C-alpha positions as CSV (number, residue, x, y, z in Angstrom):
1,X,122.8,129.8,96.5
2,X,121.8,129.5,100.1
3,X,118.1,129.4,99.1
4,X,118.8,126.6,96.6
5,X,120.7,124.6,99.3
6,X,117.9,125.1,101.8
7,X,115.3,124.1,99.2
8,X,117.2,120.9,98.4
9,X,117.7,120.1,102.1
10,X,114.0,120.6,102.8
11,X,113.1,118.4,99.8
12,X,115.4,115.7,101.0
13,X,114.0,115.9,104.5
14,X,110.5,115.6,103.1
15,X,111.5,112.6,100.9
16,X,112.9,110.9,104.0
17,X,109.6,111.4,105.8
18,X,107.6,110.2,102.8
19,X,109.9,107.2,102.5
20,X,109.3,106.3,106.2
21,X,105.6,106.6,105.5
22,X,106.0,104.4,102.4
23,X,107.8,101.8,104.5
24,X,105.0,101.9,107.0
25,X,102.5,101.3,104.2
26,X,104.7,98.6,102.7
27,X,104.7,96.8,106.1
28,X,100.9,97.0,106.2
29,X,100.9,95.6,102.7
30,X,103.3,92.8,103.7
31,X,101.0,91.8,106.5
32,X,98.1,91.8,104.0
33,X,100.2,89.7,101.5
34,X,100.8,87.1,104.2
35,X,97.0,86.5,104.2
36,X,96.6,86.7,100.4
37,X,98.8,86.0,97.4
38,X,97.3,88.7,95.2
39,X,100.6,90.3,94.4
40,X,103.0,87.4,94.7
41,X,105.3,89.2,97.2
42,X,107.4,90.9,94.5
43,X,107.3,94.2,96.2
44,X,108.9,92.7,99.3
45,X,112.1,91.7,97.4
46,X,112.8,95.2,96.0
47,X,115.7,97.3,97.3
48,X,116.4,100.9,96.2
49,X,114.1,104.0,96.1
50,X,113.5,103.8,92.4
51,X,112.5,100.2,92.8
52,X,110.2,101.1,95.7
53,X,108.4,103.6,93.5
54,X,108.1,101.0,90.8
55,X,106.8,98.4,93.3
56,X,104.3,100.9,94.6
57,X,103.2,101.6,91.1
58,X,102.9,97.9,90.4
59,X,100.8,97.4,93.5
60,X,98.5,100.3,92.5
61,X,98.1,98.9,88.9
62,X,97.3,95.4,90.2
63,X,94.7,96.8,92.7
64,X,93.2,98.9,90.0
65,X,93.0,96.0,87.5
66,X,91.5,93.7,90.2
67,X,88.8,96.3,91.0
68,X,88.1,96.7,87.3
69,X,87.8,93.0,86.7
70,X,85.7,92.6,89.9
71,X,87.0,89.2,90.7
72,X,86.3,88.9,94.4
73,X,85.2,86.1,96.5
74,X,81.5,86.1,97.4
75,X,82.4,85.0,100.9
76,X,84.1,88.4,101.5
77,X,81.6,91.0,100.4
78,X,83.6,94.0,101.4
79,X,86.9,93.0,99.7
80,X,86.3,95.3,96.8
81,X,85.5,98.2,99.1
82,X,88.7,97.6,101.1
83,X,90.7,97.5,97.9
84,X,89.2,100.8,96.8
85,X,90.1,102.4,100.1
86,X,93.7,101.2,99.8
87,X,93.9,102.5,96.3
88,X,92.5,105.9,97.4
89,X,95.4,106.0,100.0
90,X,98.2,104.7,97.8
91,X,97.6,106.8,94.6
92,X,98.2,110.3,96.2
93,X,101.2,109.0,98.1
94,X,102.7,107.7,94.9
95,X,102.0,110.9,93.0
96,X,103.6,113.0,95.7
97,X,106.7,110.8,95.9
98,X,107.0,110.8,92.1
99,X,106.7,114.6,92.0
100,X,109.3,115.0,94.7
101,X,111.7,112.7,93.0
102,X,111.3,114.6,89.7
103,X,111.9,117.9,91.5
104,X,114.9,116.6,93.3
105,X,116.4,115.3,90.1
106,X,115.8,118.7,88.4
107,X,117.4,120.5,91.4
108,X,120.4,118.1,91.4
109,X,120.9,118.6,87.6
110,X,121.2,122.4,88.1
């Protein structure tokens, strides 16, 4: 029982650290959104953890579709490259957070 409690506590601590990192990334995105209206600012109005994950997933999907459609201004030649870099950073963070959330739910159900 002690091992299970320790495992849950370690998972919760990791989630807190990842959420702090997510908040940092969201702040960076908010600053980016001030310069562009690509996402409409919806992710800034979200509140709880589940909604944060959905917002992050929405940002990833919008970036992915923007890259696939290749609709970038000719005056900013590196915009697509920057979006690809952001996507490369956000996707692994999202997968880790989703995995941790699923594991924590499974542990809490037991």
